[in-house]
C-alpha positions in Angstrom: 56.0 74.0 95.3 58.1 77.0 95.6 58.7 79.3 98.8 60.5 82.6 98.3 61.4 85.1 101.0 62.5 88.6 100.2 64.9 90.0 102.7 63.7 93.5 103.7 66.7 94.1 106.0 69.6 94.7 103.5 71.9 96.3 106.1 75.3 94.8 105.1 77.0 96.4 102.1 79.8 93.7 102.2 77.6 90.7 102.2 73.9 91.2 101.6 71.1 88.7 101.1 68.6 89.7 98.6 66.2 86.7 98.8 66.1 83.1 99.6 63.8 80.0 99.5 63.1 76.4 98.8 61.6 74.6 95.7 60.3 71.1 95.1 60.4 71.0 91.3 58.1 69.1 88.9 59.7 66.9 86.2 61.6 69.0 83.6 61.2 72.2 85.4 63.8 74.6 84.0 65.2 78.1 84.6 67.7 80.0 82.6 69.2 81.1 79.3 69.7 84.5 80.7 72.1 86.3 83.0 71.8 87.5 86.6 73.0 90.5 88.3 73.6 88.8 91.7 75.1 85.7 93.0 72.9 82.6 93.6 73.7 79.5 95.4 71.5 76.3 95.1 71.8 73.2 97.5 70.2 70.1 96.3 68.3 68.2 99.0 66.7 65.4 96.9 66.5 64.1 93.2 68.7 65.2 90.4 69.1 67.6 87.5 71.6 69.3 85.2 73.3 72.7 85.5 74.7 74.3 82.4 77.2 77.2 82.2 78.4 78.2 78.8 79.4 74.9 77.1 79.8 73.0 80.5 77.0 70.7 81.6 77.0 69.4 85.2 74.8 66.3 86.2 74.0 66.9 90.0 72.2 65.0 92.6 71.4 65.1 96.5 74.0 67.0 98.5 75.5 68.7 95.5 75.7 72.5 95.3 76.1 75.0 92.5 76.5 78.6 92.1 75.4 81.1 89.5 77.9 84.1 89.1 76.6 87.5 87.8 76.6 88.1 84.1 76.9 84.4 83.1 74.3 82.7 80.9 73.1 79.8 82.9 70.5 77.0 82.5 69.3 74.3 85.0 66.6 71.8 84.7 65.2 69.0 87.0 65.3 65.5 86.0 62.2 64.0 84.3 62.6 60.7 86.4 63.7 62.2 89.7 63.2 65.9 89.9 65.4 67.8 92.4 64.3 69.6 95.4 66.7 72.5 96.4 67.1 75.5 98.7 68.6 78.6 97.2 69.9 82.1 98.3 70.6 85.2 96.2 73.2 87.7 97.5 75.6 90.4 96.6 78.1 92.7 98.3 81.5 94.2 98.2 83.2 91.2 100.0 81.4 88.4 98.2 84.4 87.6 96.0 86.7 87.5 98.9 84.5 85.1 100.9 83.9 82.8 97.9 87.6 82.6 97.2 88.0 80.6 100.4 85.6 78.0 99.2 85.9 75.4 96.5 83.5 77.4 94.3 84.9 79.6 91.4 83.7 80.5 87.9 85.9 77.6 86.6 84.4 75.1 89.1 80.8 76.4 89.9 79.7 73.2 91.5 80.5 71.2 94.8 79.7 67.5 95.0 78.7 65.6 98.2 78.4 68.3 100.8 76.0 66.9 103.4 77.4 69.1 106.1 76.0 72.0 104.2 72.5 70.9 104.5 71.6 72.1 108.1 72.5 75.7 107.8 71.1 76.1 104.2 67.7 74.4 105.4 67.6 76.7 108.4 68.0 79.7 106.1 65.4 78.6 103.6 62.9 78.0 106.4 63.6 81.3 108.3 61.7 84.5 108.3 63.7 87.8 107.7 63.2 89.2 111.1 66.6 89.3 112.3 69.3 90.3 109.5 72.2 89.0 111.7 70.8 85.5 112.1 70.0 85.0 108.3 73.4 86.4 107.3 75.0 84.3 109.9 73.3 81.2 108.4 74.7 82.0 104.9 78.2 82.5 106.5 77.8 79.1 108.2 76.8 77.4 105.0 79.8 78.8 103.1 81.9 77.8 106.0 81.1 74.2 105.2 82.4 74.7 101.6 85.8 76.2 102.8 88.7 74.1 101.6 92.4 73.9 102.5 94.3 75.6 99.8 98.2 75.1 99.2 100.1 78.0 100.8 102.3 80.1 98.6 104.5 81.5 101.5 107.5 79.6 102.9 107.6 78.4 106.6 110.2 81.2 107.1 107.7 83.7 106.2 105.3 82.1 108.5 107.7 82.0 111.5 108.3 85.8 111.0 104.6 86.5 110.6 103.9 84.6 113.9 106.8 86.5 115.6 105.5 89.9 114.5 101.9 89.0 115.7 103.4 88.0 119.2 105.0 91.4 119.3 102.0 93.4 118.3 99.9 91.5 120.8 102.3 91.6 123.9 104.3 94.8 123.3 103.1 96.4 126.5 104.6 93.5 128.6 107.6 94.9 130.3 109.3 91.5 130.3 108.7 90.7 126.6 112.0 89.3 125.1 113.4 87.4 122.3 113.5 84.1 124.1 109.7 84.3 124.6 109.1 85.0 121.1 111.4 82.2 119.8 109.6 79.8 122.2 106.1 80.9 121.0 107.1 80.4 117.3 109.0 77.2 118.1 112.2 77.9 116.5 115.8 78.7 117.8 116.6 82.1 119.0 119.5 82.5 116.6 117.3 81.2 113.6 114.8 83.8 114.6 117.5 86.4 114.5 118.6 85.4 111.0 115.1 85.5 109.7 114.4 88.9 111.1 117.6 90.3 109.6 116.9 88.7 106.3 113.2 89.5 106.0 112.9 92.8 107.9 116.5 94.1 108.2 116.5 94.6 111.9 117.1 92.2 114.8 114.2 90.9 117.0 115.2 92.9 119.8 115.4 96.1 117.8 112.0 95.3 116.2 110.4 95.0 119.6 111.9 98.4 120.9 110.9 100.2 117.6 107.4 98.8 117.7 107.0 100.0 121.4 108.3 103.5 120.4 106.1 103.9 117.4 103.2 102.9 119.4 104.1 105.4 122.2 104.3 108.1 119.5 100.8 107.2 118.4 99.6 107.5 121.9 101.3 110.9 122.4 99.7 112.1 119.3 96.2 110.8 119.7 95.4 110.6 123.5 95.9 112.8 126.7 97.7 110.2 128.6 100.7 111.6 130.6 104.1 110.6 129.5 104.4 108.2 132.4 101.2 106.6 131.4 102.2 106.3 127.8 105.6 104.6 128.9 103.6 102.1 131.0 101.2 101.4 128.1 104.1 100.3 125.9 106.0 98.3 128.5 108.5 100.7 130.1 108.4 100.8 134.0 111.2 103.3 134.0 110.1 106.8 132.6 113.7 108.1 132.4 114.8 105.0 130.2 111.6 105.4 128.1 112.4 109.1 127.4 116.0 108.4 126.6 115.1 105.6 124.2 112.3 107.8 122.7 114.7 110.8 122.1 117.3 108.4 120.6 114.7 107.1 118.0 112.8 110.1 117.1 115.5 112.8 117.8 113.4 114.7 120.3 111.9 114.1 123.7 108.3 112.7 124.2 107.0 116.2 125.5 108.5 118.0 122.5 107.1 115.3 120.1 103.7 115.8 121.5 103.8 119.7 121.2 104.9 119.5 117.7 102.6 116.6 116.6 
């Protein structure tokens, strides 16, 4: 028995569900020896079968999953003795490759073994009606989330420290009291080590990076908003407008008011 639901609400260009469904296969039921234009993922609830991609043949059973990539010749067949029952979803989109890269699926490894956590979202998706595009797309996200794997990081711990410090500055630059000690405590390293990392990676000290980020953000506000100069100063963490104007002139070579007029 086969149930297919065509999604009429294809509203997401980055991640778009075409159709989905559920199938309880008869012994020896097969599909394939042709190429597809979209991605398809199958999740096996019961039974067993084989999936072939090129010269590779995969023997699959309950709680395994397999993906079909566009433009690949594939073939899959239910077991004669214990035919499989699966749910499936067909999708495409500009961000699909990016999302799949976070999972264990790839053209080189198009199967995932023993994924019982995946059964709930894919079952709910297969049984749903396409009345809410956000809900059905969310279920596919949830399903893929169960396939996400931790991959070795190619960046060093030093890069991670700098990344975390920059994130802190970009989040709390508006705080008048933001300082290097706060950042080093947040990152979890010594202040002097943070200084060395910033000089090595960015060419500036943490203190100078904070000031420059505040001033660059202030310049953006002067260009793109009608806030007064005093309001701009407060928005980037200066409670002294005169000090702000002096620092701004030192960095940009002109006063905030002149910068705004010439922007």
